[in-house]
C-alpha positions in Angstrom: 0.0 0.0 0.0 2.7 2.5 1.0 4.7 1.7 -2.2 1.8 2.8 -4.4 0.8 5.8 -2.3 4.4 7.1 -2.3 5.1 5.9 -5.9 8.1 3.7 -4.9 9.1 1.8 -8.0 10.0 -1.9 -7.8 12.0 -3.7 -10.4 10.9 -5.7 -12.5 7.2 -4.9 -11.9 7.2 -1.2 -12.5 10.3 -1.0 -14.8 12.5 -3.2 -16.9 15.7 -3.0 -18.9 13.6 -1.6 -21.7 12.8 1.6 -19.7 15.0 4.7 -19.4 15.3 6.7 -16.2 13.5 9.5 -18.0 10.4 7.3 -18.5 10.3 6.2 -14.9 10.6 9.7 -13.4 14.2 8.9 -12.3 16.0 11.4 -14.5 17.1 13.2 -11.3 19.4 10.3 -10.6 21.4 10.8 -13.8 24.4 13.2 -13.6 24.1 15.2 -16.8 27.4 17.0 -16.2 29.6 14.1 -15.3 32.7 14.5 -17.4 34.0 11.0 -17.2 32.8 8.4 -19.7 30.7 5.5 -18.6 29.2 2.6 -20.5 25.9 3.6 -22.2 26.3 7.4 -21.5 25.6 8.4 -25.2 22.5 6.3 -25.5 21.2 7.4 -22.1 21.6 11.0 -22.9 20.1 10.6 -26.3 17.0 9.0 -24.7 16.2 12.2 -22.7 13.2 13.9 -24.1 12.3 10.9 -26.3 10.1 9.0 -23.8 7.5 6.6 -25.2 5.9 5.8 -21.8 5.8 7.5 -18.5 5.1 6.2 -15.0 1.9 7.9 -13.8 -1.0 7.2 -11.6 -4.8 6.5 -12.0 -7.7 6.8 -9.6 -10.2 4.2 -10.7 -13.9 4.2 -10.1 -13.9 0.7 -8.7 -14.8 -0.9 -5.4 -11.8 -3.2 -5.6 -8.2 -2.9 -6.9 -8.0 -3.2 -10.7 -5.9 -6.2 -11.9 -2.2 -6.0 -12.2 -1.2 -5.8 -15.9 -4.7 -4.6 -16.8 -4.6 -2.7 -20.1 -5.4 1.1 -20.1 -7.6 2.3 -22.9 -8.5 5.7 -24.3 -11.2 5.8 -27.0 -10.8 2.0 -27.5 -7.0 2.4 -28.1 -4.6 0.8 -25.8 -2.5 3.5 -24.2 -0.8 1.8 -21.2 -0.9 -0.9 -18.5 -1.3 -1.2 -14.8 2.0 -2.0 -13.0 0.8 -1.9 -9.4 -2.8 -1.6 -8.2 -4.3 -1.3 -4.7 -7.5 -0.6 -3.0 -7.2 1.9 -0.1 -9.9 1.1 2.4 -9.2 4.3 4.5 -10.3 6.6 1.6 -12.2 3.9 -0.4 -10.2 4.6 -3.5 -8.8 2.2 -6.1 -5.3 3.5 -7.0 -2.7 2.2 -9.4 0.7 3.0 -10.7 0.6 2.7 -14.5 2.8 3.1 -17.6 1.1 5.4 -20.0 1.9 6.7 -23.5 4.0 9.7 -22.7 1.7 12.2 -24.3 -1.1 11.2 -21.9 0.9 11.4 -18.7 -0.9 14.5 -17.4 -3.6 15.1 -14.7 -7.3 14.4 -15.2 -7.3 12.4 -18.4 -10.3 10.0 -18.5 -9.1 6.5 -19.3 -10.5 2.9 -18.9 -8.6 0.1 -17.3 -9.7 -3.3 -18.7 -8.9 -6.8 -17.4 -10.4 -10.3 -17.7 -13.0 -9.8 -15.0 -14.2 -6.4 -16.0 -13.4 -2.7 -16.5 -14.1 0.7 -15.0 -13.6 4.3 -15.6 -10.5 6.1 -14.2 -8.8 9.4 -14.2 -5.0 10.0 -14.4 -3.3 11.4 -11.3 0.3 12.6 -10.8 2.6 10.6 -8.5 3.0 10.4 -5.7 -0.6 10.2 -4.7 -0.1 11.7 -1.2 2.2 14.2 0.2 4.3 15.0 -2.9 6.2 17.7 -1.0 7.0 15.3 1.8 5.6 17.6 4.4 3.9 14.9 6.6 6.9 13.8 8.7 6.1 12.1 12.0 9.5 11.1 13.3 11.4 13.8 15.1 
């Protein structure tokens, strides 16, 4: 539950070797000014700005969690997939981390997750779902 709320990515479920740090929202981990050469540097830097998918969130209009690996549709066109779903009983919300086509990774886009047992409506939501500024600290 905490992993989804805080958008903590988990390999290989939320990302694979096929994904770039830019697609996963991890571009901040790449030193763009490092002068030394490292293996894959040219390809990594060339991928910046050319993302095909982005990690994003959805809030689904469901009374359960949507299925993991459910396809995401917009106007009957597949535009993504669910990587990690959950149902939050405290707020009675069905949330999921998803990989969306990069042009759709913005707030309030109406989409439809579909899986073998059903489908529902959903709206895209930026990650993390809660406390993006990390202001809710309890340990002192």
